VEXVEXVEX-896216 format. One record per residue: residue number from 1; residue in three letters; x, y, z negated of N, C-alpha, C, O, CB in turn. Coordinates in steps of 0.001 Angstrom, whole numbers, padded with zeros to 6 digits. Last residue first. Glycine has a CB too. Layout:
REM residues N
[r NUM, 'ALA', [X, Y, Z], [X, Y, Z], [X, Y, Z], [X, Y, Z], [X, Y, Z]];
...
This chain:
REM residues 72
[r 72, 'LEU', [121734, 093988, -069977], [121412, 093314, -069033], [122655, 092795, -068069], [122420, 092099, -067081], [120464, 094075, -068433]];
[r 71, 'LYS', [121152, 092132, -073803], [122309, 092997, -073032], [121672, 092933, -071147], [121135, 091861, -070870], [124289, 091966, -073335]];
[r 70, 'PHE', [120400, 091908, -077909], [120188, 092407, -075593], [121619, 092601, -075388], [122618, 092930, -076027], [119091, 094540, -074829]];
[r 69, 'GLU', [121920, 089341, -079302], [121507, 090383, -078821], [121382, 090992, -077410], [121914, 090770, -076322], [122026, 090951, -079382]];
[r 68, 'LYS', [119579, 086539, -080678], [121181, 087476, -079899], [120482, 088968, -079770], [119384, 089495, -079954], [121862, 086762, -077753]];
[r 67, 'ASP', [117718, 087543, -083191], [117624, 086682, -081069], [119219, 087441, -081326], [119685, 088425, -081902], [115898, 087739, -078966]];
[r 66, 'LYS', [118558, 085603, -086286], [118254, 086502, -085782], [118358, 086567, -084195], [119071, 085684, -083719], [118837, 087288, -086419]];
[r 65, 'PRO', [117403, 083610, -088154], [118445, 084015, -087513], [117707, 085076, -086299], [116616, 085126, -085731], [119327, 082659, -086986]];
[r 64, 'LEU', [114748, 084063, -091107], [115283, 084451, -089760], [116108, 084243, -089408], [116774, 084620, -090372], [115383, 085322, -089437]];
[r 63, 'HIS', [113689, 084353, -094432], [115083, 084919, -093181], [115238, 083868, -091935], [115952, 082873, -092058], [116969, 084910, -094050]];
[r 62, 'PHE', [110674, 085801, -093995], [111599, 084581, -094064], [112543, 085641, -093518], [112557, 086692, -092877], [111270, 082983, -093155]];
[r 61, 'LYS', [109417, 088787, -094671], [110269, 088510, -095685], [110867, 086835, -095516], [111442, 086359, -096495], [109413, 088821, -097088]];
[r 60, 'GLY', [109020, 088831, -092628], [110265, 089899, -092268], [110963, 089586, -094217], [112014, 089851, -094798], [109448, 092235, -091671]];
[r 59, 'LYS', [106351, 088137, -092196], [107381, 087670, -090869], [109390, 088374, -091814], [110546, 088221, -091418], [106592, 089143, -088635]];
[r 58, 'ALA', [104602, 090245, -093738], [104721, 089259, -093915], [106128, 088190, -093394], [106791, 087573, -094228], [103618, 089096, -093563]];
[r 57, 'ASP', [105453, 092906, -092702], [106183, 092723, -093749], [106190, 091422, -094186], [107149, 091003, -094833], [105848, 093504, -094662]];
[r 56, 'LYS', [104358, 092133, -089673], [106246, 092418, -090142], [106403, 093129, -091630], [107371, 093869, -091806], [107180, 093790, -088848]];
[r 55, 'MET', [101322, 091390, -091172], [102450, 090817, -089940], [103969, 091216, -090164], [104682, 090506, -090873], [102057, 091514, -088349]];
[r 54, 'ALA', [101107, 094115, -092089], [101433, 093351, -092925], [102570, 092677, -091729], [103724, 092962, -091408], [100141, 092499, -093668]];
[r 53, 'GLN', [100848, 096421, -089430], [102118, 096586, -090222], [102461, 094913, -090982], [103536, 094356, -090762], [101809, 097987, -091533]];
[r 52, 'ASP', [098241, 094892, -087704], [100023, 094651, -086841], [101732, 094452, -088593], [102633, 093662, -088877], [100456, 097300, -085369]];
[r 51, 'ILE', [096771, 095350, -090299], [096928, 093764, -089630], [098435, 094038, -089060], [099487, 093661, -089576], [095569, 093251, -088140]];
[r 50, 'GLU', [097826, 098584, -089910], [097385, 097615, -090931], [097746, 096299, -090338], [098883, 096101, -089909], [095820, 097714, -091289]];
[r 49, 'SER', [096265, 098739, -086764], [097679, 099239, -087161], [097847, 098690, -088572], [098329, 097619, -088204], [097854, 100943, -087124]];
[r 48, 'PHE', [093693, 097661, -086767], [095044, 097128, -086246], [095578, 097520, -086729], [095834, 096804, -087697], [095553, 097156, -085216]];
[r 47, 'ILE', [092372, 099562, -088310], [092670, 098167, -088436], [093362, 097731, -087864], [094080, 097055, -088600], [091967, 097460, -088330]];
[r 46, 'LYS', [093026, 102068, -086122], [093247, 101953, -088466], [093393, 101062, -088094], [094402, 100964, -087395], [092050, 102122, -090103]];
[r 45, 'LYS', [091461, 101070, -084278], [093109, 101924, -084236], [093332, 101272, -085842], [093725, 100214, -086334], [093140, 104309, -084083]];
[r 44, 'ILE', [089123, 100890, -085224], [089420, 100076, -084561], [091153, 100011, -083926], [091760, 099123, -083329], [088376, 100208, -083715]];
[r 43, 'GLN', [088774, 104344, -085659], [089249, 102934, -086759], [089233, 101516, -086250], [089384, 100774, -087220], [088202, 102770, -088064]];
[r 42, 'GLU', [089144, 104738, -082710], [089984, 105150, -083437], [090104, 104532, -085309], [091122, 104363, -085981], [089686, 106583, -083168]];
[r 41, 'ALA', [087159, 103752, -081097], [088160, 103815, -081476], [088932, 104324, -082126], [089962, 104014, -081528], [088400, 103785, -081070]];
[r 40, 'THR', [084097, 103605, -083975], [085081, 104415, -082911], [086739, 103782, -082709], [087452, 103423, -083646], [085232, 106130, -083563]];
[r 39, 'TYR', [081024, 101323, -084138], [082570, 102345, -084237], [083199, 102202, -083047], [083185, 101550, -082003], [083809, 101895, -085440]];
[r 38, 'SER', [078348, 100038, -084839], [079412, 101144, -083700], [080781, 101191, -085222], [081086, 101124, -086413], [078264, 103598, -083084]];
[r 37, 'TYR', [077329, 096350, -084567], [077501, 097732, -085368], [078523, 098730, -084611], [079403, 098289, -083872], [078122, 097424, -086953]];
[r 36, 'ASN', [075382, 094765, -082914], [074910, 094270, -084857], [075814, 095703, -085086], [075192, 096464, -085828], [075842, 092127, -085970]];
[r 35, 'GLY', [075659, 095702, -081102], [074622, 095295, -080881], [074512, 094726, -082772], [073552, 094426, -083483], [074614, 094214, -079415]];
[r 34, 'LYS', [079320, 095166, -080153], [078335, 096568, -080102], [076489, 096626, -081093], [076232, 097664, -081702], [077964, 096711, -078063]];
[r 33, 'ASN', [080870, 093524, -081612], [079744, 092577, -081249], [078625, 094509, -081693], [077881, 094909, -082589], [079546, 090466, -082687]];
[r 32, 'GLY', [083513, 093420, -083775], [083064, 093085, -082975], [082084, 094059, -081683], [082515, 095014, -081038], [082633, 092249, -083665]];
[r 31, 'CYS', [082979, 090928, -085729], [082410, 093059, -086067], [082566, 093570, -084394], [081588, 094117, -083885], [084181, 094517, -087525]];
[r 30, 'ASN', [084059, 088441, -085337], [082363, 089257, -085506], [081745, 091064, -085257], [080832, 091811, -084904], [082030, 089050, -087227]];
[r 29, 'GLY', [086708, 088885, -086370], [086503, 089908, -084598], [084506, 089671, -084169], [083828, 090248, -083319], [087968, 088605, -082604]];
[r 28, 'LEU', [086118, 088855, -088695], [086563, 089997, -088014], [086731, 090508, -086991], [086860, 091656, -086566], [087204, 090170, -088159]];
[r 27, 'ILE', [085992, 085737, -088062], [084975, 086708, -088908], [085139, 088051, -088487], [084193, 088485, -087829], [085210, 086701, -090505]];
[r 26, 'ARG', [089070, 085713, -087045], [088148, 084924, -086838], [086373, 085694, -087093], [085743, 086110, -086120], [088607, 083710, -087813]];
[r 25, 'LEU', [090629, 086183, -089463], [090662, 086673, -088427], [089002, 086893, -086937], [088374, 087770, -086342], [091872, 085801, -088166]];
[r 24, 'ASP', [089672, 084357, -090753], [089267, 085804, -091712], [089188, 086328, -090329], [088155, 086820, -089875], [090540, 086713, -093062]];
[r 23, 'ARG', [090429, 082250, -089486], [089381, 082100, -090371], [089301, 083776, -089968], [088865, 084203, -088899], [089658, 081395, -092121]];
[r 22, 'LEU', [093698, 083403, -089779], [092912, 082279, -088868], [091572, 082839, -088883], [091443, 083923, -088315], [092902, 080619, -089476]];
[r 21, 'ILE', [093945, 083207, -093667], [093929, 083824, -092041], [093703, 084659, -090764], [093575, 085871, -090589], [093709, 083520, -091733]];
[r 20, 'VAL', [093588, 080422, -094365], [092276, 081416, -093845], [092948, 082553, -093550], [092155, 083175, -092843], [090995, 081794, -094968]];
[r 19, 'LYS', [095429, 078988, -092033], [094215, 078557, -092288], [092810, 079382, -092436], [091770, 079421, -091778], [094445, 077970, -093289]];
[r 18, 'THR', [097186, 079896, -094297], [097365, 080185, -092542], [096477, 079944, -092843], [096134, 080410, -093930], [098141, 079603, -091257]];
[r 17, 'ARG', [097238, 078730, -096686], [097062, 080704, -096402], [097058, 080347, -094785], [096625, 081375, -094263], [098884, 082184, -097073]];
[r 16, 'ARG', [097072, 076112, -095730], [096466, 076360, -096304], [095877, 078227, -095545], [095060, 078707, -094760], [097174, 075957, -097614]];
[r 15, 'GLU', [100372, 076223, -094973], [098999, 075347, -093915], [097566, 076156, -094750], [097040, 076957, -093977], [098922, 072861, -094241]];
[r 14, 'ALA', [101561, 076995, -096958], [101886, 077744, -095839], [100542, 077759, -094884], [099923, 078663, -094322], [103205, 077105, -095130]];
[r 13, 'VAL', [101459, 074562, -098699], [100186, 076349, -099084], [100381, 077194, -097704], [099505, 077980, -097344], [100984, 077888, -100879]];
[r 12, 'ARG', [102561, 072361, -097514], [100463, 071815, -097883], [100113, 074344, -098210], [099145, 075079, -098016], [100109, 069812, -101118]];
[r 11, 'LYS', [105441, 073480, -097062], [103453, 072896, -095894], [102096, 072839, -096302], [101008, 073101, -095791], [103234, 071200, -095407]];
[r 10, 'PHE', [105769, 074099, -099707], [105360, 075113, -098380], [105043, 074835, -097405], [104410, 075592, -096669], [106091, 075825, -097900]];
[r 9, 'ARG', [105382, 071329, -100383], [105045, 072662, -101449], [104870, 073205, -100134], [103917, 072845, -099442], [106308, 073494, -102737]];
[r 8, 'ASP', [107301, 069254, -098350], [106333, 069128, -099101], [105064, 070375, -099548], [103938, 070293, -099056], [107049, 068685, -100084]];
[r 7, 'ILE', [110035, 071234, -099062], [109992, 071536, -097917], [107651, 070853, -098112], [106766, 071704, -098031], [111654, 070512, -096733]];
[r 6, 'LYS', [110357, 071040, -102294], [109733, 071969, -101754], [109076, 072137, -100286], [108060, 072796, -100062], [110477, 072734, -101947]];
[r 5, 'SER', [108531, 067726, -103421], [109858, 069088, -102647], [109566, 070439, -102459], [108405, 070846, -102495], [110311, 068854, -101033]];
[r 4, 'GLU', [106740, 067234, -106186], [106322, 067169, -104398], [107752, 068067, -104339], [107984, 068973, -105140], [104374, 068151, -103580]];
[r 3, 'ASN', [106454, 066080, -108460], [107194, 065637, -107712], [107536, 066342, -106826], [108712, 066239, -106476], [106894, 064771, -107374]];
[r 2, 'GLU', [103212, 067322, -108943], [104296, 067250, -109370], [106035, 067241, -109248], [106773, 068087, -109753], [103963, 066704, -109612]];
[r 1, 'MET', [101154, 066526, -107097], [102335, 067410, -106937], [103616, 067801, -107520], [104626, 068317, -107043], [101976, 068222, -106921]];
């Protein structure tokens, strides 16, 4: 890995981190089982609001081309 290219390093690290995030989201989904857990709509709203914001923050760190301007 000493001579690993930047793209190869990105692929290796991003794939591993993405898999961890997806696994953790599936595990979080297990908390939706009302037979095992009790929660309020407000708690769920707060959880997913935080996740949505973290997604926006992470996506904003990538230099992606902007979508075309919206026109009707």
